[in-house]
C-alpha positions as CSV (number, residue, x, y, z in Angstrom):
1,M,75.5,13.5,-223.8
2,N,75.2,13.2,-220.1
3,F,75.9,16.1,-217.7
4,T,79.5,15.1,-217.0
5,E,80.3,14.8,-220.7
6,I,78.8,18.3,-221.2
7,A,80.8,19.7,-218.2
8,L,84.0,18.2,-219.6
9,S,83.5,19.5,-223.2
10,R,82.0,22.9,-222.4
11,Q,84.5,25.7,-222.5
12,S,84.6,29.4,-223.0
13,C,84.6,29.8,-226.8
14,R,86.9,32.6,-227.9
15,K,86.7,32.0,-231.6
16,Y,83.6,31.9,-233.7
17,D,82.8,31.0,-237.4
18,P,81.0,34.3,-238.4
19,S,79.6,32.6,-241.5
20,R,77.5,30.1,-239.5
21,E,74.1,31.4,-238.2
22,V,72.6,29.8,-235.1
23,E,69.4,27.9,-235.9
24,S,66.3,29.3,-234.2
25,E,65.3,25.9,-232.8
26,K,68.7,25.5,-231.1
27,L,68.5,29.0,-229.7
28,K,65.0,28.3,-228.4
29,A,66.3,25.1,-226.8
30,V,69.1,27.0,-225.1
31,L,66.6,29.6,-223.7
32,D,64.1,26.9,-222.7
33,A,66.9,25.3,-220.6
34,A,67.8,28.6,-218.9
35,I,64.1,29.1,-218.0
36,L,64.1,25.8,-216.2
37,A,67.0,26.9,-213.9
38,P,66.1,27.0,-210.2
39,S,65.9,30.4,-208.5
40,A,65.1,31.8,-205.1
41,C,61.4,31.4,-204.4
42,N,61.1,30.4,-208.1
43,G,61.2,34.2,-208.8
44,Q,63.4,34.1,-211.9
45,P,64.7,37.7,-211.3
46,Y,66.2,38.0,-214.8
47,H,65.4,38.7,-218.4
48,F,67.0,37.4,-221.6
49,T,67.5,39.8,-224.5
50,V,68.6,37.9,-227.6
51,C,70.6,40.1,-230.1
52,S,71.6,39.0,-233.5
53,G,72.6,40.7,-236.8
54,E,73.2,44.4,-236.4
55,K,72.1,44.3,-232.7
56,A,74.8,41.7,-231.9
57,N,77.3,43.8,-233.7
58,E,76.3,46.8,-231.6
59,I,76.6,44.8,-228.4
60,A,80.0,43.5,-229.5
61,K,81.4,47.1,-229.7
62,H,80.6,47.5,-226.0
63,V,82.1,44.2,-224.7
64,T,85.5,44.7,-226.2
65,G,87.0,47.5,-224.1
66,A,90.7,47.6,-223.1
67,G,91.5,45.0,-225.8
68,L,89.3,42.3,-224.1
69,N,86.8,40.0,-225.8
70,R,87.8,40.9,-229.3
71,F,86.4,37.5,-230.4
72,A,82.9,38.7,-229.6
73,A,82.7,40.6,-232.9
74,D,82.4,37.2,-234.7
75,A,79.7,35.7,-232.5
76,P,76.4,35.8,-234.4
77,V,74.3,35.9,-231.2
78,M,74.6,37.8,-227.9
79,I,72.3,37.0,-225.1
80,V,72.1,39.8,-222.5
81,I,70.9,38.7,-219.1
82,S,69.5,41.6,-217.1
83,E,68.4,41.8,-213.5
84,E,64.7,42.0,-212.7
85,N,62.9,42.6,-209.4
86,Y,62.7,40.0,-206.7
87,V,59.4,38.3,-205.9
88,P,58.3,39.5,-202.5
89,T,59.4,36.4,-200.6
90,A,62.9,36.4,-202.2
91,A,63.2,40.2,-201.5
92,M,62.4,39.6,-197.9
93,G,64.9,36.7,-197.6
94,A,67.6,38.7,-199.4
95,K,67.2,41.6,-197.0
96,L,67.0,39.4,-193.8
97,K,69.9,37.2,-194.8
98,K,72.0,39.9,-196.5
99,N,72.4,37.7,-199.6
100,D,72.2,38.8,-203.2
101,Y,70.0,36.0,-204.6
102,R,69.5,37.7,-208.0
103,S,73.2,37.3,-208.8
104,I,73.1,33.6,-207.7
105,D,70.0,33.0,-209.8
106,I,71.5,34.7,-212.8
107,G,74.6,32.6,-212.5
108,I,72.5,29.4,-212.3
109,A,70.5,30.4,-215.4
110,A,73.7,31.2,-217.3
111,A,75.1,27.8,-216.3
112,Y,71.9,26.0,-217.6
113,L,72.0,28.1,-220.8
114,T,75.7,27.4,-221.6
115,A,75.3,23.7,-220.8
116,E,72.4,23.3,-223.2
117,A,74.3,25.3,-225.8
118,E,77.1,22.7,-225.5
119,A,74.6,19.9,-225.9
120,Q,73.3,21.6,-229.0
121,G,76.8,21.9,-230.5
122,L,77.2,25.6,-229.9
123,G,80.0,27.5,-228.3
124,T,79.4,30.2,-225.6
125,C,81.4,32.6,-223.5
126,I,80.1,34.3,-220.5
127,L,81.2,38.0,-220.4
128,G,81.3,40.2,-217.4
129,W,83.4,43.0,-218.9
130,F,81.0,45.4,-220.8
131,D,79.7,48.9,-220.8
132,N,76.4,48.5,-218.9
133,E,74.9,51.8,-219.8
134,K,75.5,51.2,-223.5
135,I,74.1,47.7,-223.3
136,M,71.0,48.9,-221.5
137,E,70.5,51.6,-224.1
138,I,70.9,49.2,-227.1
139,C,68.6,46.6,-225.5
140,G,66.0,49.1,-224.2
141,L,66.5,47.9,-220.6
142,S,65.4,49.7,-217.5
143,K,67.4,47.4,-215.2
144,P,71.1,46.6,-215.2
145,A,72.6,44.0,-217.5
146,R,74.6,41.5,-215.5
147,L,76.0,39.2,-218.1
148,V,76.5,39.0,-221.8
149,I,76.8,35.6,-223.4
150,T,78.2,35.1,-226.8
151,V,76.7,32.2,-228.8
152,G,77.8,30.7,-232.1
153,Y,79.7,27.9,-233.7
154,A,83.4,27.5,-233.1
155,P,85.5,26.7,-236.2
156,E,85.8,23.0,-237.0
157,D,89.4,22.9,-235.9
158,Y,88.8,24.7,-232.5
159,P,90.4,22.4,-229.9
160,V,88.8,21.4,-226.6
161,R,91.2,22.7,-224.0
162,E,92.3,20.6,-221.0
163,K,90.4,21.5,-217.9
164,K,92.7,23.0,-215.2
165,R,91.0,22.9,-211.8
166,K,92.1,22.8,-208.2
167,D,92.6,19.4,-206.6
168,F,89.4,17.8,-205.2
169,D,90.7,17.8,-201.7
170,E,91.6,21.5,-201.9
171,I,88.0,22.6,-202.5
172,V,85.9,19.8,-200.9
173,T,85.6,19.1,-197.2
174,Y,83.5,16.3,-195.8
175,L,82.3,16.7,-192.2
């Protein structure tokens, strides 16, 4: 699968087959890809906490507020991406340029992770709606969680939805 094929088929999976476990070698491949993601000053200001079994069930309880993300309860794996400290050069750049490089770097790592998951035949959904304090407590984190990613297998009959995107000319300018 080339990158464009991955981009066309990858979608936010909102239905999981709870009877199918994620193989450890596939999970390792997904995490290896995320670790390869570029980051400001190669600082990698994030940490991945992989939750499965009862820990995934605990996390699921805290990503489903206000009726959102109910599908997460069936995902066998939750990957919590938490923020870590900048390396000194990135910290200086962030302060001087008033830019939050950690959020950018976490987003890039999440993109690599979810793209590799698609290549491995896994479904993912990136969640930003969660109870940070509870997630930090469950995972034993001292720094804030920024994203929770559900990982698992979609049911066999789960359709690939048509991509709805803005027109190219609306979001691209050549100068």
